[in-house]
PDB file with one MODEL, atoms N, CA, C and O in Angstrom:
MODEL        1
ATOM      1  N   MET A   1     -11.563  19.013   2.820  1.00  0.00           N
ATOM      2  CA  MET A   1     -10.614  18.932   1.368  1.00  0.00           C
ATOM      3  C   MET A   1     -11.549  17.054   0.716  1.00  0.00           C
ATOM      4  O   MET A   1     -12.154  16.176   1.331  1.00  0.00           O
ATOM      5  N   ILE A   2     -11.165  17.249  -0.788  1.00  0.00           N
ATOM      6  CA  ILE A   2     -11.972  16.217  -1.225  1.00  0.00           C
ATOM      7  C   ILE A   2     -10.302  16.403  -1.752  1.00  0.00           C
ATOM      8  O   ILE A   2      -9.583  17.345  -2.084  1.00  0.00           O
ATOM      9  N   LYS A   3     -10.096  14.086  -1.533  1.00  0.00           N
ATOM     10  CA  LYS A   3      -9.133  12.931  -1.618  1.00  0.00           C
ATOM     11  C   LYS A   3      -9.390  12.881  -3.508  1.00  0.00           C
ATOM     12  O   LYS A   3     -10.439  13.472  -3.766  1.00  0.00           O
ATOM     13  N   ILE A   4      -8.709  12.347  -4.765  1.00  0.00           N
ATOM     14  CA  ILE A   4      -8.833  12.125  -5.540  1.00  0.00           C
ATOM     15  C   ILE A   4      -7.917  10.857  -5.675  1.00  0.00           C
ATOM     16  O   ILE A   4      -6.788  10.932  -6.161  1.00  0.00           O
ATOM     17  N   THR A   5      -8.273  10.102  -5.379  1.00  0.00           N
ATOM     18  CA  THR A   5      -6.763   8.746  -6.571  1.00  0.00           C
ATOM     19  C   THR A   5      -7.215   7.982  -7.367  1.00  0.00           C
ATOM     20  O   THR A   5      -8.340   7.501  -7.500  1.00  0.00           O
ATOM     21  N   VAL A   6      -6.252   7.868  -7.937  1.00  0.00           N
ATOM     22  CA  VAL A   6      -6.361   7.613  -9.286  1.00  0.00           C
ATOM     23  C   VAL A   6      -5.831   5.684  -9.374  1.00  0.00           C
ATOM     24  O   VAL A   6      -4.797   5.530  -8.723  1.00  0.00           O
ATOM     25  N   CYS A   7      -6.229   4.638  -9.877  1.00  0.00           N
ATOM     26  CA  CYS A   7      -4.899   3.761 -10.104  1.00  0.00           C
ATOM     27  C   CYS A   7      -4.119   3.963 -11.288  1.00  0.00           C
ATOM     28  O   CYS A   7      -4.514   4.114 -12.444  1.00  0.00           O
ATOM     29  N   ILE A   8      -2.802   3.941 -10.773  1.00  0.00           N
ATOM     30  CA  ILE A   8      -1.936   3.210 -11.678  1.00  0.00           C
ATOM     31  C   ILE A   8      -1.330   2.291 -11.951  1.00  0.00           C
ATOM     32  O   ILE A   8      -0.240   2.319 -12.522  1.00  0.00           O
ATOM     33  N   GLY A   9      -1.917   1.323 -11.599  1.00  0.00           N
ATOM     34  CA  GLY A   9      -1.769  -0.027 -11.916  1.00  0.00           C
ATOM     35  C   GLY A   9      -1.765  -0.725 -13.910  1.00  0.00           C
ATOM     36  O   GLY A   9      -2.541  -0.166 -14.684  1.00  0.00           O
ATOM     37  N   SER A  10      -0.973  -1.736 -14.381  1.00  0.00           N
ATOM     38  CA  SER A  10      -1.286  -1.417 -15.575  1.00  0.00           C
ATOM     39  C   SER A  10      -1.932  -1.535 -16.187  1.00  0.00           C
ATOM     40  O   SER A  10      -1.812  -1.087 -17.327  1.00  0.00           O
ATOM     41  N   SER A  11      -3.518  -2.542 -15.585  1.00  0.00           N
ATOM     42  CA  SER A  11      -4.624  -2.630 -16.008  1.00  0.00           C
ATOM     43  C   SER A  11      -4.999  -1.358 -16.339  1.00  0.00           C
ATOM     44  O   SER A  11      -5.410  -1.168 -17.484  1.00  0.00           O
ATOM     45  N   CYS A  12      -4.923  -0.198 -15.356  1.00  0.00           N
ATOM     46  CA  CYS A  12      -5.533   0.967 -15.519  1.00  0.00           C
ATOM     47  C   CYS A  12      -4.875   2.564 -16.179  1.00  0.00           C
ATOM     48  O   CYS A  12      -5.269   3.709 -16.400  1.00  0.00           O
ATOM     49  N   HIS A  13      -3.460   1.615 -16.312  1.00  0.00           N
ATOM     50  CA  HIS A  13      -2.614   2.624 -17.203  1.00  0.00           C
ATOM     51  C   HIS A  13      -2.741   2.280 -18.305  1.00  0.00           C
ATOM     52  O   HIS A  13      -2.851   3.313 -18.965  1.00  0.00           O
ATOM     53  N   ILE A  14      -2.822   1.047 -19.231  1.00  0.00           N
ATOM     54  CA  ILE A  14      -3.187   0.664 -20.498  1.00  0.00           C
ATOM     55  C   ILE A  14      -4.294   1.321 -20.682  1.00  0.00           C
ATOM     56  O   ILE A  14      -4.097   1.895 -21.753  1.00  0.00           O
ATOM     57  N   LYS A  15      -5.870   1.747 -20.129  1.00  0.00           N
ATOM     58  CA  LYS A  15      -6.786   1.891 -20.083  1.00  0.00           C
ATOM     59  C   LYS A  15      -6.715   3.313 -19.950  1.00  0.00           C
ATOM     60  O   LYS A  15      -7.811   3.872 -19.915  1.00  0.00           O
ATOM     61  N   GLY A  16      -5.595   4.114 -19.859  1.00  0.00           N
ATOM     62  CA  GLY A  16      -5.709   5.745 -19.260  1.00  0.00           C
ATOM     63  C   GLY A  16      -5.239   6.265 -18.538  1.00  0.00           C
ATOM     64  O   GLY A  16      -4.993   7.392 -18.968  1.00  0.00           O
ATOM     65  N   SER A  17      -4.782   6.085 -17.190  1.00  0.00           N
ATOM     66  CA  SER A  17      -4.564   6.360 -16.012  1.00  0.00           C
ATOM     67  C   SER A  17      -4.141   7.990 -15.893  1.00  0.00           C
ATOM     68  O   SER A  17      -4.589   9.035 -15.420  1.00  0.00           O
ATOM     69  N   ARG A  18      -2.442   7.270 -16.990  1.00  0.00           N
ATOM     70  CA  ARG A  18      -2.020   8.536 -16.943  1.00  0.00           C
ATOM     71  C   ARG A  18      -2.693   9.387 -17.384  1.00  0.00           C
ATOM     72  O   ARG A  18      -3.113  10.023 -16.418  1.00  0.00           O
ATOM     73  N   GLN A  19      -3.155   9.901 -18.512  1.00  0.00           N
ATOM     74  CA  GLN A  19      -3.545  10.482 -19.169  1.00  0.00           C
ATOM     75  C   GLN A  19      -5.481  11.885 -18.556  1.00  0.00           C
ATOM     76  O   GLN A  19      -5.990  12.986 -18.766  1.00  0.00           O
ATOM     77  N   VAL A  20      -5.676  10.430 -17.686  1.00  0.00           N
ATOM     78  CA  VAL A  20      -6.349  11.146 -16.467  1.00  0.00           C
ATOM     79  C   VAL A  20      -5.827  11.742 -15.509  1.00  0.00           C
ATOM     80  O   VAL A  20      -6.101  12.874 -15.110  1.00  0.00           O
ATOM     81  N   VAL A  21      -4.986  10.948 -15.060  1.00  0.00           N
ATOM     82  CA  VAL A  21      -4.290  12.354 -13.832  1.00  0.00           C
ATOM     83  C   VAL A  21      -4.014  13.407 -14.098  1.00  0.00           C
ATOM     84  O   VAL A  21      -4.112  14.374 -13.342  1.00  0.00           O
ATOM     85  N   GLU A  22      -3.336  13.418 -16.016  1.00  0.00           N
ATOM     86  CA  GLU A  22      -3.345  15.270 -16.929  1.00  0.00           C
ATOM     87  C   GLU A  22      -3.776  15.532 -16.286  1.00  0.00           C
ATOM     88  O   GLU A  22      -3.137  15.893 -15.298  1.00  0.00           O
ATOM     89  N   GLN A  23      -5.766  15.608 -16.252  1.00  0.00           N
ATOM     90  CA  GLN A  23      -6.147  16.516 -17.050  1.00  0.00           C
ATOM     91  C   GLN A  23      -6.745  16.854 -15.462  1.00  0.00           C
ATOM     92  O   GLN A  23      -6.968  17.999 -15.069  1.00  0.00           O
ATOM     93  N   LEU A  24      -6.900  15.924 -14.846  1.00  0.00           N
ATOM     94  CA  LEU A  24      -7.151  15.988 -13.660  1.00  0.00           C
ATOM     95  C   LEU A  24      -6.122  16.946 -12.941  1.00  0.00           C
ATOM     96  O   LEU A  24      -6.547  17.790 -12.152  1.00  0.00           O
ATOM     97  N   GLN A  25      -5.094  16.854 -13.141  1.00  0.00           N
ATOM     98  CA  GLN A  25      -4.201  18.342 -12.645  1.00  0.00           C
ATOM     99  C   GLN A  25      -3.872  19.459 -13.776  1.00  0.00           C
ATOM    100  O   GLN A  25      -3.016  20.322 -13.970  1.00  0.00           O
ATOM    101  N   HIS A  26      -4.990  18.974 -14.387  1.00  0.00           N
ATOM    102  CA  HIS A  26      -4.765  20.795 -14.800  1.00  0.00           C
ATOM    103  C   HIS A  26      -6.115  21.339 -14.462  1.00  0.00           C
ATOM    104  O   HIS A  26      -6.106  22.550 -14.239  1.00  0.00           O
ATOM    105  N   LEU A  27      -7.136  20.813 -14.380  1.00  0.00           N
ATOM    106  CA  LEU A  27      -8.234  20.814 -14.084  1.00  0.00           C
ATOM    107  C   LEU A  27      -8.066  21.289 -12.485  1.00  0.00           C
ATOM    108  O   LEU A  27      -8.908  21.853 -11.786  1.00  0.00           O
ATOM    109  N   ILE A  28      -6.705  20.879 -12.135  1.00  0.00           N
ATOM    110  CA  ILE A  28      -7.183  20.959 -10.389  1.00  0.00           C
ATOM    111  C   ILE A  28      -6.121  22.775 -10.567  1.00  0.00           C
ATOM    112  O   ILE A  28      -6.200  23.719  -9.781  1.00  0.00           O
ATOM    113  N   ALA A  29      -5.396  22.706 -11.625  1.00  0.00           N
ATOM    114  CA  ALA A  29      -5.016  24.422 -11.149  1.00  0.00           C
ATOM    115  C   ALA A  29      -5.818  25.157 -11.841  1.00  0.00           C
ATOM    116  O   ALA A  29      -6.214  26.247 -11.428  1.00  0.00           O
ATOM    117  N   ALA A  30      -6.128  24.700 -12.878  1.00  0.00           N
ATOM    118  CA  ALA A  30      -7.357  26.126 -13.617  1.00  0.00           C
ATOM    119  C   ALA A  30      -8.039  26.587 -12.496  1.00  0.00           C
ATOM    120  O   ALA A  30      -8.174  27.747 -12.108  1.00  0.00           O
ATOM    121  N   ASN A  31      -8.540  25.329 -11.917  1.00  0.00           N
ATOM    122  CA  ASN A  31      -9.708  26.301 -10.758  1.00  0.00           C
ATOM    123  C   ASN A  31      -8.891  26.213 -10.175  1.00  0.00           C
ATOM    124  O   ASN A  31      -8.293  25.137 -10.164  1.00  0.00           O
ATOM    125  N   GLY A  32      -8.555  27.029  -9.587  1.00  0.00           N
ATOM    126  CA  GLY A  32      -7.370  26.807  -8.343  1.00  0.00           C
ATOM    127  C   GLY A  32      -8.228  26.481  -6.741  1.00  0.00           C
ATOM    128  O   GLY A  32      -8.815  27.198  -5.930  1.00  0.00           O
ATOM    129  N   LEU A  33      -7.938  25.093  -6.830  1.00  0.00           N
ATOM    130  CA  LEU A  33      -8.368  24.294  -5.462  1.00  0.00           C
ATOM    131  C   LEU A  33      -7.316  23.425  -5.754  1.00  0.00           C
ATOM    132  O   LEU A  33      -7.448  22.222  -5.529  1.00  0.00           O
ATOM    133  N   GLY A  34      -6.301  23.876  -6.221  1.00  0.00           N
ATOM    134  CA  GLY A  34      -4.845  23.047  -5.460  1.00  0.00           C
ATOM    135  C   GLY A  34      -5.436  22.978  -3.797  1.00  0.00           C
ATOM    136  O   GLY A  34      -5.516  21.764  -3.611  1.00  0.00           O
ATOM    137  N   GLU A  35      -5.850  23.611  -2.609  1.00  0.00           N
ATOM    138  CA  GLU A  35      -5.651  23.516  -1.510  1.00  0.00           C
ATOM    139  C   GLU A  35      -6.730  23.143  -1.089  1.00  0.00           C
ATOM    140  O   GLU A  35      -6.754  22.907   0.119  1.00  0.00           O
ATOM    141  N   LYS A  36      -8.449  22.873  -2.128  1.00  0.00           N
ATOM    142  CA  LYS A  36      -9.342  22.041  -1.509  1.00  0.00           C
ATOM    143  C   LYS A  36      -9.009  20.582  -1.795  1.00  0.00           C
ATOM    144  O   LYS A  36      -8.839  19.818  -0.846  1.00  0.00           O
ATOM    145  N   VAL A  37      -8.854  19.927  -3.716  1.00  0.00           N
ATOM    146  CA  VAL A  37      -8.666  19.633  -3.598  1.00  0.00           C
ATOM    147  C   VAL A  37      -6.682  18.338  -4.007  1.00  0.00           C
ATOM    148  O   VAL A  37      -5.791  18.741  -4.755  1.00  0.00           O
ATOM    149  N   GLU A  38      -6.645  17.305  -3.436  1.00  0.00           N
ATOM    150  CA  GLU A  38      -5.865  16.731  -2.744  1.00  0.00           C
ATOM    151  C   GLU A  38      -6.078  14.834  -4.135  1.00  0.00           C
ATOM    152  O   GLU A  38      -6.879  13.929  -4.372  1.00  0.00           O
ATOM    153  N   LEU A  39      -4.880  15.277  -4.509  1.00  0.00           N
ATOM    154  CA  LEU A  39      -4.786  14.497  -6.029  1.00  0.00           C
ATOM    155  C   LEU A  39      -3.556  13.521  -5.842  1.00  0.00           C
ATOM    156  O   LEU A  39      -2.422  13.998  -5.876  1.00  0.00           O
ATOM    157  N   GLY A  40      -3.797  11.829  -5.597  1.00  0.00           N
ATOM    158  CA  GLY A  40      -3.262  11.305  -5.145  1.00  0.00           C
ATOM    159  C   GLY A  40      -2.715   9.676  -6.242  1.00  0.00           C
ATOM    160  O   GLY A  40      -2.975   9.912  -7.422  1.00  0.00           O
ATOM    161  N   GLY A  41      -2.062   8.204  -6.052  1.00  0.00           N
ATOM    162  CA  GLY A  41      -2.502   7.684  -7.131  1.00  0.00           C
ATOM    163  C   GLY A  41      -2.050   6.604  -6.098  1.00  0.00           C
ATOM    164  O   GLY A  41      -1.089   6.871  -5.377  1.00  0.00           O
ATOM    165  N   THR A  42      -2.737   5.299  -5.971  1.00  0.00           N
ATOM    166  CA  THR A  42      -1.983   3.777  -5.699  1.00  0.00           C
ATOM    167  C   THR A  42      -2.366   3.274  -6.837  1.00  0.00           C
ATOM    168  O   THR A  42      -2.954   3.717  -7.824  1.00  0.00           O
ATOM    169  N   PHE A  43      -1.772   1.900  -6.413  1.00  0.00           N
ATOM    170  CA  PHE A  43      -1.889   0.746  -7.409  1.00  0.00           C
ATOM    171  C   PHE A  43      -3.629  -0.033  -7.105  1.00  0.00           C
ATOM    172  O   PHE A  43      -4.549   0.272  -6.348  1.00  0.00           O
ATOM    173  N   CYS A  44      -3.482  -0.868  -7.881  1.00  0.00           N
ATOM    174  CA  CYS A  44      -4.442  -2.246  -8.072  1.00  0.00           C
ATOM    175  C   CYS A  44      -5.761  -1.867  -7.183  1.00  0.00           C
ATOM    176  O   CYS A  44      -5.611  -1.965  -5.965  1.00  0.00           O
ATOM    177  N   MET A  45      -6.591  -1.591  -7.496  1.00  0.00           N
ATOM    178  CA  MET A  45      -8.122  -1.158  -6.634  1.00  0.00           C
ATOM    179  C   MET A  45      -8.660  -2.692  -7.042  1.00  0.00           C
ATOM    180  O   MET A  45      -9.838  -2.335  -7.044  1.00  0.00           O
ATOM    181  N   GLY A  46      -8.735  -3.961  -7.351  1.00  0.00           N
ATOM    182  CA  GLY A  46      -9.845  -4.938  -7.818  1.00  0.00           C
ATOM    183  C   GLY A  46     -11.002  -5.014  -8.265  1.00  0.00           C
ATOM    184  O   GLY A  46     -11.844  -5.912  -8.219  1.00  0.00           O
ATOM    185  N   LYS A  47     -10.988  -3.182  -9.064  1.00  0.00           N
ATOM    186  CA  LYS A  47     -12.061  -2.946  -9.986  1.00  0.00           C
ATOM    187  C   LYS A  47     -11.188  -3.062 -11.796  1.00  0.00           C
ATOM    188  O   LYS A  47     -11.667  -2.426 -12.735  1.00  0.00           O
ATOM    189  N   CYS A  48     -10.092  -3.836 -11.950  1.00  0.00           N
ATOM    190  CA  CYS A  48     -10.085  -3.675 -13.580  1.00  0.00           C
ATOM    191  C   CYS A  48     -10.633  -3.442 -14.905  1.00  0.00           C
ATOM    192  O   CYS A  48     -10.268  -2.773 -15.872  1.00  0.00           O
ATOM    193  N   GLN A  49     -12.073  -4.542 -14.538  1.00  0.00           N
ATOM    194  CA  GLN A  49     -12.261  -4.638 -15.645  1.00  0.00           C
ATOM    195  C   GLN A  49     -13.494  -2.899 -15.464  1.00  0.00           C
ATOM    196  O   GLN A  49     -14.350  -2.744 -16.335  1.00  0.00           O
ATOM    197  N   LEU A  50     -13.462  -2.619 -15.161  1.00  0.00           N
ATOM    198  CA  LEU A  50     -14.125  -0.993 -14.764  1.00  0.00           C
ATOM    199  C   LEU A  50     -13.113   0.314 -15.943  1.00  0.00           C
ATOM    200  O   LEU A  50     -13.582   1.403 -16.276  1.00  0.00           O
ATOM    201  N   GLY A  51     -12.104  -0.064 -16.246  1.00  0.00           N
ATOM    202  CA  GLY A  51     -11.389   1.035 -16.217  1.00  0.00           C
ATOM    203  C   GLY A  51     -10.409   2.094 -15.555  1.00  0.00           C
ATOM    204  O   GLY A  51      -9.592   1.672 -14.737  1.00  0.00           O
ATOM    205  N   VAL A  52     -10.446   3.451 -15.865  1.00  0.00           N
ATOM    206  CA  VAL A  52      -9.678   3.661 -15.381  1.00  0.00           C
ATOM    207  C   VAL A  52     -10.205   3.479 -13.130  1.00  0.00           C
ATOM    208  O   VAL A  52     -11.285   3.202 -12.607  1.00  0.00           O
ATOM    209  N   CYS A  53      -9.359   3.678 -12.741  1.00  0.00           N
ATOM    210  CA  CYS A  53     -10.565   3.244 -11.308  1.00  0.00           C
ATOM    211  C   CYS A  53      -9.908   4.845 -10.795  1.00  0.00           C
ATOM    212  O   CYS A  53      -8.806   5.262 -11.153  1.00  0.00           O
ATOM    213  N   VAL A  54     -10.771   5.515  -9.979  1.00  0.00           N
ATOM    214  CA  VAL A  54     -10.849   6.460  -9.379  1.00  0.00           C
ATOM    215  C   VAL A  54     -11.633   6.304  -8.005  1.00  0.00           C
ATOM    216  O   VAL A  54     -12.453   5.386  -8.037  1.00  0.00           O
ATOM    217  N   THR A  55     -11.578   6.834  -7.091  1.00  0.00           N
ATOM    218  CA  THR A  55     -12.129   7.153  -5.559  1.00  0.00           C
ATOM    219  C   THR A  55     -12.450   8.186  -5.555  1.00  0.00           C
ATOM    220  O   THR A  55     -11.975   8.607  -6.610  1.00  0.00           O
ATOM    221  N   VAL A  56     -13.271   9.476  -4.815  1.00  0.00           N
ATOM    222  CA  VAL A  56     -13.008  10.544  -4.480  1.00  0.00           C
ATOM    223  C   VAL A  56     -13.704  10.128  -2.761  1.00  0.00           C
ATOM    224  O   VAL A  56     -14.834   9.655  -2.648  1.00  0.00           O
ATOM    225  N   ASN A  57     -12.948  10.363  -1.749  1.00  0.00           N
ATOM    226  CA  ASN A  57     -13.402  10.220  -1.396  1.00  0.00           C
ATOM    227  C   ASN A  57     -13.691   8.906  -0.892  1.00  0.00           C
ATOM    228  O   ASN A  57     -14.631   8.784  -0.107  1.00  0.00           O
ATOM    229  N   ASP A  58     -12.978   7.857  -1.252  1.00  0.00           N
ATOM    230  CA  ASP A  58     -13.519   6.449  -1.261  1.00  0.00           C
ATOM    231  C   ASP A  58     -14.434   6.095  -1.631  1.00  0.00           C
ATOM    232  O   ASP A  58     -14.529   4.869  -1.571  1.00  0.00           O
ATOM    233  N   THR A  59     -15.629   6.823  -2.213  1.00  0.00           N
ATOM    234  CA  THR A  59     -16.171   6.691  -3.384  1.00  0.00           C
ATOM    235  C   THR A  59     -15.809   6.031  -4.802  1.00  0.00           C
ATOM    236  O   THR A  59     -14.952   6.719  -5.357  1.00  0.00           O
ATOM    237  N   PHE A  60     -16.061   5.293  -5.306  1.00  0.00           N
ATOM    238  CA  PHE A  60     -15.335   4.272  -6.665  1.00  0.00           C
ATOM    239  C   PHE A  60     -15.919   4.679  -7.787  1.00  0.00           C
ATOM    240  O   PHE A  60     -17.096   4.324  -7.724  1.00  0.00           O
ATOM    241  N   HIS A  61     -15.690   5.276  -8.847  1.00  0.00           N
ATOM    242  CA  HIS A  61     -16.032   5.590 -10.317  1.00  0.00           C
ATOM    243  C   HIS A  61     -14.729   4.553 -11.595  1.00  0.00           C
ATOM    244  O   HIS A  61     -13.608   4.085 -11.402  1.00  0.00           O
ATOM    245  N   SER A  62     -15.395   4.577 -12.487  1.00  0.00           N
ATOM    246  CA  SER A  62     -14.671   4.832 -13.290  1.00  0.00           C
ATOM    247  C   SER A  62     -14.864   5.221 -14.512  1.00  0.00           C
ATOM    248  O   SER A  62     -15.910   5.282 -15.158  1.00  0.00           O
ATOM    249  N   VAL A  63     -13.185   5.630 -14.951  1.00  0.00           N
ATOM    250  CA  VAL A  63     -13.405   7.417 -15.094  1.00  0.00           C
ATOM    251  C   VAL A  63     -12.134   6.818 -16.680  1.00  0.00           C
ATOM    252  O   VAL A  63     -11.250   5.962 -16.693  1.00  0.00           O
ATOM    253  N   THR A  64     -12.758   7.965 -18.019  1.00  0.00           N
ATOM    254  CA  THR A  64     -12.058   7.520 -19.129  1.00  0.00           C
ATOM    255  C   THR A  64     -10.741   8.306 -19.164  1.00  0.00           C
ATOM    256  O   THR A  64     -10.551   8.928 -18.119  1.00  0.00           O
ATOM    257  N   PRO A  65      -9.675   8.455 -20.195  1.00  0.00           N
ATOM    258  CA  PRO A  65      -9.826  10.087 -20.250  1.00  0.00           C
ATOM    259  C   PRO A  65     -10.165  11.016 -21.114  1.00  0.00           C
ATOM    260  O   PRO A  65      -9.609  12.105 -21.250  1.00  0.00           O
ATOM    261  N   ASP A  66     -11.742  10.307 -22.143  1.00  0.00           N
ATOM    262  CA  ASP A  66     -12.393  11.063 -23.054  1.00  0.00           C
ATOM    263  C   ASP A  66     -13.794  11.681 -21.639  1.00  0.00           C
ATOM    264  O   ASP A  66     -14.274  12.793 -21.858  1.00  0.00           O
ATOM    265  N   GLY A  67     -14.240  11.010 -20.510  1.00  0.00           N
ATOM    266  CA  GLY A  67     -15.128  11.480 -19.517  1.00  0.00           C
ATOM    267  C   GLY A  67     -14.612  12.226 -18.526  1.00  0.00           C
ATOM    268  O   GLY A  67     -15.512  12.369 -17.698  1.00  0.00           O
ATOM    269  N   VAL A  68     -13.213  13.015 -18.020  1.00  0.00           N
ATOM    270  CA  VAL A  68     -12.392  13.356 -16.812  1.00  0.00           C
ATOM    271  C   VAL A  68     -12.409  14.465 -16.676  1.00  0.00           C
ATOM    272  O   VAL A  68     -11.892  14.960 -15.675  1.00  0.00           O
ATOM    273  N   LYS A  69     -13.051  15.286 -17.701  1.00  0.00           N
ATOM    274  CA  LYS A  69     -14.320  16.697 -17.409  1.00  0.00           C
ATOM    275  C   LYS A  69     -15.686  17.097 -16.878  1.00  0.00           C
ATOM    276  O   LYS A  69     -16.122  17.809 -15.973  1.00  0.00           O
ATOM    277  N   GLU A  70     -16.142  16.365 -17.791  1.00  0.00           N
ATOM    278  CA  GLU A  70     -18.307  15.255 -17.289  1.00  0.00           C
ATOM    279  C   GLU A  70     -17.825  15.050 -15.704  1.00  0.00           C
ATOM    280  O   GLU A  70     -18.646  15.453 -14.881  1.00  0.00           O
ATOM    281  N   PHE A  71     -16.559  14.456 -15.162  1.00  0.00           N
ATOM    282  CA  PHE A  71     -16.366  13.453 -14.041  1.00  0.00           C
ATOM    283  C   PHE A  71     -16.389  14.280 -13.598  1.00  0.00           C
ATOM    284  O   PHE A  71     -17.413  14.660 -13.029  1.00  0.00           O
ATOM    285  N   PHE A  72     -14.665  15.375 -13.642  1.00  0.00           N
ATOM    286  CA  PHE A  72     -14.500  16.546 -12.877  1.00  0.00           C
ATOM    287  C   PHE A  72     -15.583  17.756 -11.610  1.00  0.00           C
ATOM    288  O   PHE A  72     -15.530  18.103 -10.430  1.00  0.00           O
ATOM    289  N   GLU A  73     -16.799  18.096 -13.309  1.00  0.00           N
ATOM    290  CA  GLU A  73     -17.496  18.950 -13.154  1.00  0.00           C
ATOM    291  C   GLU A  73     -18.920  17.962 -12.110  1.00  0.00           C
ATOM    292  O   GLU A  73     -19.527  18.551 -11.215  1.00  0.00           O
ATOM    293  N   ASN A  74     -19.139  16.867 -12.369  1.00  0.00           N
ATOM    294  CA  ASN A  74     -20.316  16.157 -11.404  1.00  0.00           C
ATOM    295  C   ASN A  74     -19.842  16.049 -10.331  1.00  0.00           C
ATOM    296  O   ASN A  74     -20.467  16.415  -9.335  1.00  0.00           O
ATOM    297  N   GLU A  75     -18.017  15.262 -10.225  1.00  0.00           N
ATOM    298  CA  GLU A  75     -18.191  14.967  -8.813  1.00  0.00           C
ATOM    299  C   GLU A  75     -16.756  16.606  -8.003  1.00  0.00           C
ATOM    300  O   GLU A  75     -16.653  17.124  -6.891  1.00  0.00           O
ATOM    301  N   ILE A  76     -16.408  16.697  -8.613  1.00  0.00           N
ATOM    302  CA  ILE A  76     -15.363  17.755  -7.680  1.00  0.00           C
ATOM    303  C   ILE A  76     -16.022  19.020  -7.599  1.00  0.00           C
ATOM    304  O   ILE A  76     -16.279  19.669  -6.585  1.00  0.00           O
ATOM    305  N   LEU A  77     -16.239  19.260  -8.675  1.00  0.00           N
ATOM    306  CA  LEU A  77     -17.584  21.331  -8.594  1.00  0.00           C
ATOM    307  C   LEU A  77     -18.080  20.990  -8.294  1.00  0.00           C
ATOM    308  O   LEU A  77     -17.589  20.462  -7.296  1.00  0.00           O
ATOM    309  N   SER A  78     -18.973  20.784  -8.368  1.00  0.00           N
ATOM    310  CA  SER A  78     -20.292  20.773  -7.505  1.00  0.00           C
ATOM    311  C   SER A  78     -20.002  20.145  -6.324  1.00  0.00           C
ATOM    312  O   SER A  78     -21.022  19.968  -5.658  1.00  0.00           O
ATOM    313  N   LYS A  79     -18.798  19.659  -5.706  1.00  0.00           N
ATOM    314  CA  LYS A  79     -19.480  20.038  -4.047  1.00  0.00           C
ATOM    315  C   LYS A  79     -17.947  20.324  -3.785  1.00  0.00           C
ATOM    316  O   LYS A  79     -17.433  19.434  -3.109  1.00  0.00           O
ATOM    317  N   VAL A  80     -17.065  21.372  -4.161  1.00  0.00           N
ATOM    318  CA  VAL A  80     -16.602  22.642  -3.311  1.00  0.00           C
ATOM    319  C   VAL A  80     -16.818  23.526  -3.673  1.00  0.00           C
ATOM    320  O   VAL A  80     -16.486  24.542  -3.062  1.00  0.00           O
TER     321      VAL A  80
ENDMDL
END
């Protein structure tokens, strides 16, 4: 199981965390990965200056709404 956690705190929300979550939900469903990928949210990860904070199994990433597809392909699809 791959666990993706997206920060939904105020700073990341302003930078597009809602769009990141919605796109990840779509990509997980479109690729039939609902049984293999868990998507969750959390509040501040303490790295607000880096953009929308996302962890994949505790590895930190900074993701923009425009970069979700590339992030998903590189960090999720390549590992399932």
